[in-house]
C-alpha positions as CSV (number, residue, x, y, z in Angstrom):
1,M,219.5,59.4,258.3
2,T,222.2,57.9,256.1
3,N,225.4,56.0,257.2
4,G,225.6,57.5,260.4
5,L,224.8,61.2,259.2
6,T,222.0,63.0,259.4
7,I,220.8,65.5,256.6
8,D,217.8,67.9,257.9
9,A,215.2,70.2,255.8
10,A,217.9,73.3,256.0
11,D,220.7,71.1,254.8
12,R,218.8,69.6,251.8
13,A,217.3,72.9,251.2
14,R,220.6,74.3,250.8
15,L,221.9,71.1,248.8
16,K,219.0,71.5,246.4
17,A,220.1,75.1,245.9
18,E,223.8,75.1,245.4
19,H,223.6,71.6,243.2
20,A,219.9,72.5,241.1
21,A,221.3,71.9,237.8
22,V,222.5,68.3,239.2
23,L,219.2,67.6,241.3
24,H,216.5,69.0,239.2
25,K,217.6,68.2,235.7
26,P,214.9,69.4,232.8
27,W,212.5,66.3,231.6
28,W,214.1,66.0,228.2
29,Q,218.0,65.7,230.1
30,R,216.4,62.9,232.5
31,W,214.2,61.2,229.4
32,A,217.3,61.6,227.1
33,L,218.5,57.8,226.6
34,L,214.9,56.6,226.1
35,I,213.8,59.4,223.9
36,G,216.9,58.8,221.9
37,L,216.0,55.0,221.2
38,V,212.4,55.9,220.4
39,V,213.5,58.1,217.6
40,T,216.4,55.7,216.7
41,V,214.0,52.7,216.2
42,P,211.3,53.9,213.6
43,Y,214.5,55.7,212.0
44,L,216.5,52.6,210.9
45,G,212.8,51.3,209.6
46,F,212.9,54.2,207.3
47,C,216.5,53.3,206.4
48,Y,215.6,49.8,206.0
49,A,213.1,50.9,203.5
50,F,214.2,53.5,201.6
51,F,217.2,51.8,200.5
52,N,215.8,48.2,200.0
53,V,217.5,46.5,202.4
54,G,215.4,43.2,202.6
55,P,215.5,42.9,198.7
56,A,218.9,43.8,198.2
57,F,220.5,40.8,200.8
58,E,217.2,38.0,199.2
59,N,218.3,39.2,195.6
60,G,222.3,39.0,196.9
61,K,224.6,36.2,194.5
62,W,225.3,34.3,197.8
63,D,226.6,31.6,196.5
64,R,228.8,33.1,193.8
65,A,230.0,35.1,197.3
66,A,230.9,31.8,198.3
67,L,232.8,30.6,195.2
68,Y,234.8,33.8,195.7
69,L,235.8,33.3,199.6
70,Q,237.0,29.7,198.4
71,D,238.9,31.0,195.8
72,W,241.0,33.1,198.7
73,Y,242.3,30.3,200.4
74,S,241.9,27.7,197.8
75,W,242.9,27.2,194.4
76,R,241.1,25.8,190.9
77,A,242.4,23.8,188.1
78,Q,239.9,24.0,185.2
79,P,240.6,22.1,182.4
80,R,238.0,21.7,179.3
81,L,237.7,18.2,178.3
82,K,237.0,18.6,174.5
83,F,235.5,16.3,172.4
84,A,237.4,15.7,168.8
85,D,237.8,13.0,166.4
86,G,236.1,10.4,168.7
87,K,238.8,11.3,171.8
88,V,238.7,13.4,174.6
89,T,241.2,16.0,174.8
90,A,242.6,18.1,178.0
91,T,242.9,21.9,177.2
92,W,243.7,24.0,179.8
93,S,244.1,27.9,180.9
94,S,246.7,30.4,180.7
95,R,247.6,30.3,184.1
96,G,249.6,27.3,183.5
97,Q,249.2,25.4,186.8
98,Y,250.7,22.4,185.6
99,P,253.9,21.8,183.4
100,R,253.0,20.7,179.3
101,D,252.9,17.1,179.5
102,A,252.5,16.3,183.5
103,R,250.9,13.5,185.0
104,I,248.4,14.5,186.9
105,D,246.9,11.8,189.4
106,W,243.0,12.9,189.1
107,L,242.9,13.3,185.6
108,T,243.7,9.9,183.9
109,P,243.4,9.2,180.1
110,H,242.8,6.0,178.8
111,E,243.9,3.9,175.8
112,D,240.5,4.2,174.1
113,G,240.2,8.1,174.2
114,S,238.1,8.2,177.5
115,M,238.9,10.2,180.5
116,T,238.4,9.9,184.3
117,V,238.2,13.2,186.5
118,T,238.1,12.5,190.2
119,F,236.9,14.2,193.0
120,G,238.1,13.5,196.2
121,G,238.7,10.0,198.0
122,T,235.1,9.5,198.4
123,G,234.6,7.6,194.5
124,D,233.3,10.4,193.5
125,R,234.7,10.9,189.6
126,L,233.3,11.4,185.9
127,E,233.8,9.1,183.2
128,V,234.0,10.9,180.0
129,T,233.7,9.9,176.6
130,P,232.2,11.9,173.7
131,N,228.6,10.5,173.7
132,L,228.6,9.8,177.7
133,V,229.4,10.9,180.9
134,V,228.9,8.9,184.1
135,A,229.1,10.9,186.9
136,Y,229.8,8.7,190.0
137,V,228.0,10.9,193.1
138,G,228.5,8.9,196.7
139,G,229.8,5.6,194.6
140,T,226.2,5.8,192.4
141,P,226.5,6.0,188.8
142,H,224.4,8.5,186.9
143,E,224.5,8.4,182.9
144,I,224.5,11.7,181.4
145,A,223.3,11.2,177.6
146,I,225.4,13.7,175.0
147,G,223.3,14.6,172.3
148,A,223.8,17.0,169.1
149,D,222.0,20.1,170.3
150,T,221.4,19.3,174.2
151,V,223.0,17.3,177.1
152,T,220.5,15.6,179.6
153,A,220.4,14.5,183.0
154,P,218.9,11.2,184.2
155,A,215.3,11.4,185.3
156,D,216.2,10.1,188.5
157,A,219.7,11.9,188.9
158,P,220.4,13.4,193.0
159,R,220.7,17.2,193.6
160,A,224.3,17.2,192.7
161,V,223.3,16.6,189.0
162,Q,221.0,19.4,187.7
163,Q,219.9,20.1,184.4
164,D,220.7,23.4,183.2
165,G,219.1,24.4,180.0
166,S,221.0,22.4,177.3
167,K,223.8,21.7,179.8
168,V,224.0,19.6,183.0
169,I,226.0,20.6,185.9
170,V,227.5,18.1,188.8
171,D,228.6,19.6,191.8
172,Y,230.9,17.9,193.9
173,G,231.0,20.3,196.5
174,F,234.4,22.0,197.6
175,A,236.0,19.3,195.4
176,G,234.9,21.1,192.6
177,Q,232.4,20.7,189.6
178,A,232.0,19.9,185.9
179,E,230.0,21.5,183.3
180,V,228.6,18.9,180.5
181,R,227.9,20.4,177.5
182,T,227.3,19.1,173.8
183,N,231.6,19.4,173.0
184,Q,233.3,19.4,175.9
185,V,233.4,18.9,179.6
186,Y,234.4,22.6,181.6
187,V,236.2,21.0,184.8
188,Q,236.8,22.9,187.9
189,R,239.1,20.8,190.5
190,R,239.3,22.6,193.8
191,F,242.2,22.5,196.1
192,L,244.0,24.2,199.3
193,G,246.3,26.5,199.1
194,W,247.8,28.8,196.2
195,A,249.0,26.7,193.4
196,N,252.5,28.0,192.3
197,F,253.1,30.7,194.9
198,W,256.6,30.0,194.9
199,F,258.0,28.9,191.7
200,D,256.0,28.5,188.4
201,T,256.1,25.3,186.2
202,H,259.0,26.8,184.3
203,S,261.4,27.3,187.0
204,A,263.3,24.2,188.3
205,Y,262.3,24.7,192.0
206,W,258.8,23.9,190.5
207,G,257.2,20.6,192.6
208,R,260.1,20.3,195.2
209,N,259.2,20.6,199.0
210,P,261.0,23.0,201.1
211,L,263.9,21.0,202.3
212,E,264.7,20.1,198.7
213,V,264.5,24.0,197.4
214,I,266.9,24.8,200.3
215,Q,269.5,21.8,199.5
216,L,269.3,22.9,195.7
217,M,269.8,27.0,196.4
218,F,272.6,26.2,198.0
219,S,274.4,23.3,196.4
220,A,277.6,23.6,194.3
221,E,276.3,22.2,191.2
222,R,274.7,25.4,189.2
223,I,271.5,25.6,187.5
224,D,272.5,28.0,185.4
225,P,276.0,28.9,184.6
226,A,275.8,32.4,184.9
227,R,274.5,32.9,188.4
228,S,274.4,30.9,192.3
229,N,271.4,28.7,193.0
230,F,270.8,31.0,195.5
231,D,270.2,34.3,192.8
232,T,268.0,31.8,190.7
233,A,266.0,30.7,193.3
234,V,265.2,34.7,194.2
235,K,264.9,35.5,190.4
236,D,262.2,32.3,189.7
237,F,260.5,33.6,193.0
238,L,260.4,37.0,191.6
239,N,259.9,36.5,188.0
240,N,256.7,34.0,188.8
241,G,254.5,33.8,185.3
242,V,251.3,33.3,187.7
243,W,251.8,35.3,190.7
244,Q,253.9,38.2,189.4
245,H,255.7,39.2,192.7
246,G,258.1,40.9,191.6
247,D,255.9,43.4,190.0
248,I,253.1,43.3,193.2
249,L,255.9,44.0,195.4
250,S,257.0,47.2,193.2
251,K,254.0,48.6,193.1
252,L,253.3,48.1,196.5
253,L,257.3,50.3,196.9
254,Q,255.3,52.8,194.6
255,T,252.1,53.1,196.9
256,L,254.2,53.7,200.0
257,V,256.2,56.5,198.1
258,M,253.2,57.9,197.0
259,A,252.2,58.4,200.6
260,F,255.1,59.4,202.0
261,V,256.1,62.0,199.2
262,G,252.5,63.3,199.1
263,T,252.3,63.7,202.7
264,L,255.7,65.2,202.9
265,L,254.7,67.6,200.3
266,A,251.5,68.5,202.2
267,T,253.3,69.1,205.2
268,L,255.9,71.7,203.9
269,F,253.2,73.2,201.9
270,A,250.9,73.7,205.3
271,F,253.4,74.4,207.5
272,P,253.9,78.1,206.6
273,L,250.4,78.9,205.7
274,A,249.0,78.1,209.0
275,F,250.9,81.0,210.2
276,I,249.0,82.8,207.8
277,A,246.0,81.5,208.7
278,A,246.0,81.5,212.2
279,R,244.5,84.8,213.6
280,N,246.9,85.0,216.6
281,I,250.0,85.0,214.7
282,T,249.2,86.9,211.5
283,R,246.5,90.0,213.0
284,S,244.6,90.4,209.6
285,R,241.2,89.0,209.2
286,P,240.1,89.0,205.3
287,V,244.1,87.5,204.8
288,N,243.3,85.0,207.8
289,W,239.7,84.2,205.9
290,V,241.0,84.4,202.5
291,M,243.8,81.1,203.8
292,K,241.4,79.2,206.1
293,R,238.2,79.4,202.5
294,T,241.8,78.1,201.2
295,F,242.2,75.0,203.1
296,D,238.9,74.3,203.0
297,F,238.5,74.2,199.3
298,L,241.5,71.9,199.3
299,R,240.3,69.3,201.4
300,S,236.6,69.7,200.6
301,I,237.2,67.9,197.4
302,D,237.6,64.0,197.9
303,M,241.2,62.6,197.6
304,L,239.7,60.1,194.9
305,I,238.5,63.3,192.9
306,W,241.6,64.9,192.9
307,A,243.3,61.1,191.6
308,L,240.9,61.3,188.8
309,F,241.3,65.2,187.6
310,F,245.0,64.4,187.8
311,T,245.0,61.1,185.8
312,R,242.9,62.2,183.4
313,G,245.3,65.3,182.9
314,F,248.8,63.4,183.6
315,G,247.5,59.7,182.7
316,P,248.0,56.9,184.9
317,G,251.1,56.5,187.2
318,P,252.8,57.6,190.6
319,I,252.5,61.1,190.0
320,P,248.6,61.6,189.6
321,G,248.6,59.9,193.4
322,I,251.0,62.2,194.6
323,A,249.1,65.4,193.6
324,A,246.0,64.2,195.1
325,I,247.4,63.3,198.4
326,F,249.4,66.4,198.5
327,F,245.9,68.7,197.6
328,T,244.2,67.0,200.1
329,D,246.5,66.6,202.6
330,A,247.5,70.4,202.3
331,G,243.7,71.5,202.8
332,A,243.5,69.0,206.0
333,L,247.2,69.7,207.7
334,G,246.8,73.6,206.9
335,K,243.5,73.8,209.2
336,V,244.7,71.4,212.2
337,Y,248.2,73.2,211.9
338,A,246.1,76.6,212.7
339,E,243.7,75.5,214.8
340,A,247.1,74.2,216.8
341,L,248.8,77.6,216.3
342,E,245.7,79.7,217.4
343,N,245.9,78.0,221.3
344,V,249.1,78.4,222.0
345,D,250.5,79.5,225.1
346,D,251.0,83.5,224.3
347,R,253.3,83.9,227.6
348,Q,256.0,82.3,225.7
349,R,255.7,85.1,222.6
350,E,255.7,87.7,224.6
351,G,258.3,86.5,227.0
352,V,260.4,86.7,223.2
353,K,259.4,89.5,221.8
354,S,260.0,91.6,225.1
355,V,264.0,91.1,224.1
356,G,263.2,93.0,221.1
357,A,262.9,89.9,218.9
358,S,261.8,90.4,215.5
359,P,258.6,88.7,214.6
360,T,259.8,86.0,212.6
361,V,262.6,85.0,215.4
362,V,259.6,85.6,218.1
363,N,257.7,82.7,216.0
364,R,260.8,80.6,215.6
365,F,261.5,80.1,219.3
366,G,258.2,81.4,221.2
367,V,255.7,79.6,219.2
368,V,257.6,76.4,217.2
369,P,258.9,74.6,220.1
370,Q,255.1,74.3,221.3
371,V,253.8,73.2,218.3
372,L,256.3,71.5,216.5
373,P,255.3,67.9,218.5
374,V,252.0,68.1,217.7
375,F,252.5,69.1,213.9
376,I,254.8,66.0,213.3
377,S,252.4,64.0,215.6
378,Q,250.0,64.9,212.7
379,S,251.8,64.7,209.9
380,L,252.9,60.6,211.0
381,Y,249.3,60.6,211.7
382,F,248.2,61.3,207.8
383,W,251.1,59.5,206.6
384,E,250.0,56.2,208.3
385,S,246.6,56.9,207.2
386,N,247.5,57.4,203.3
387,T,249.3,54.4,203.2
388,R,245.8,53.0,203.2
389,S,244.1,55.7,200.9
390,A,247.4,55.7,198.1
391,T,245.7,51.7,197.6
392,V,242.5,53.1,196.7
393,I,243.5,55.9,194.2
394,G,245.4,53.7,192.5
395,A,242.4,51.8,191.7
396,V,241.4,54.5,189.4
397,G,244.6,54.6,187.7
398,A,246.9,56.7,190.0
399,G,249.4,53.7,190.2
400,G,250.5,51.8,192.8
401,I,249.0,48.3,193.9
402,G,244.9,49.6,193.7
403,L,245.7,49.4,190.4
404,K,247.0,45.9,190.1
405,L,244.4,45.0,192.6
406,L,241.6,46.1,190.4
407,E,243.1,43.9,187.3
408,A,243.0,40.8,189.5
409,M,239.6,41.3,190.8
410,G,238.2,42.3,186.8
411,T,239.6,38.8,186.0
412,N,237.1,36.9,188.6
413,S,239.2,34.6,188.5
414,D,242.5,35.8,190.2
415,W,240.8,36.2,193.6
416,D,243.8,34.0,195.2
417,K,245.9,37.0,194.5
418,V,243.6,39.3,195.2
419,A,243.9,37.7,198.8
420,Y,247.9,37.9,198.2
421,M,247.5,41.4,197.6
422,V,244.9,42.2,200.5
423,L,247.4,40.4,202.7
424,L,250.8,42.4,201.9
425,I,248.6,45.5,202.5
426,L,247.6,44.5,205.8
427,V,250.9,43.8,206.9
428,V,252.0,47.0,205.3
429,V,249.1,49.0,207.2
430,F,249.9,47.3,210.8
431,V,253.9,48.4,210.2
432,F,253.4,51.5,209.4
433,D,250.3,51.7,212.5
434,N,253.2,50.4,214.8
435,L,255.6,53.1,213.2
436,S,253.5,55.6,213.4
437,N,252.2,55.1,217.1
438,A,256.0,54.6,218.9
439,L,256.8,57.8,216.9
440,R,254.4,59.9,217.9
441,S,255.0,58.2,221.2
442,R,258.4,59.7,221.5
443,L,257.2,62.9,220.3
444,I,254.2,63.7,222.7
445,G,254.6,61.0,225.4
446,P,252.3,57.9,225.7
447,R,248.3,58.1,226.2
448,G,247.8,58.4,229.8
449,H,250.9,60.7,230.9
């Protein structure tokens, strides 16, 4: 008896006979989860050994990866303090973080030709002369002797002061580090944020706080008599020599155009050919087979391979990117469209055909209204996906922001610019994902309805 109900032997036998598939599952179905776990664990162990996962992690340059990650949200000033004529002279990298002859609060030259580099507010600093560098770590001085052929750290130096061959490295953590060599001191001073992101040092807006920038933009006294201060601010922002906003935004727009045009052409190409590939529309099996194999050929070659192929043929630029997206998506959309056509309700076709309509009219009014929302929905999804894919194929020379991203990564010093472009791509993908979802919902209705 269960919950007041009594099941006798006859009922049990009847239920077992009627629901034998549920009540008498084969042993392998009853133990499927456990079998899957038993098979998966040794397989993962095999993959761990076969792909040398352990040694790969052990040999990984995690310290370098940490520096690159820091460069995403901070910037490094990198002066070289060169020794010449008994003096220390600072020279700078090409990024131009400071204007010429700017007064820098953490880099102080002295009348005797020496120079002081300050790292943070805890007393950490370097006193640099051509023959001796005194590194203050936690307020304690450590003298680093500079010889003709080598630089020598003191015997009692802390862990922050390390001998590295003929040079000495002084590490101040996030604040930066210095490499003391026989002819110069290579300084890396780190600060939070992105240096000169809005305006470079050549702009009249450089170094001003946001309120000062806004006041100057709408001031009646013009910086450039030929244009308003607002136009000057926009021009200086887009032509920022370090961040190259205008070029990056242009490349991003190029990427979006590549994705849109490539997807549009693939849709227009696949739409009519899908009717030939569908067996219930075109009654010739050989023709169906040839068209489906054509779709398979186009989509079986990865978009990146197509991009490499067309880049060799047409040179770098957006045309190879558009062609790569077109060829790949033409095959994929053709297959999806053909499968949708093969699953239409034939009753609507027969209804249109019964009034004596031609095959073209039958397909126009009996088939297209059924599949058009699905076709548009799939094309929108491919368009959204191609917005991301166009970035990847751009890295092999197919134009767009992908190539710009690869160039920034290749310098190993522009990781803040890499972060900037990645954030732009994320924003664009987010916007297009929501736009595509909204359009699909209007066409085929929201999920769950």
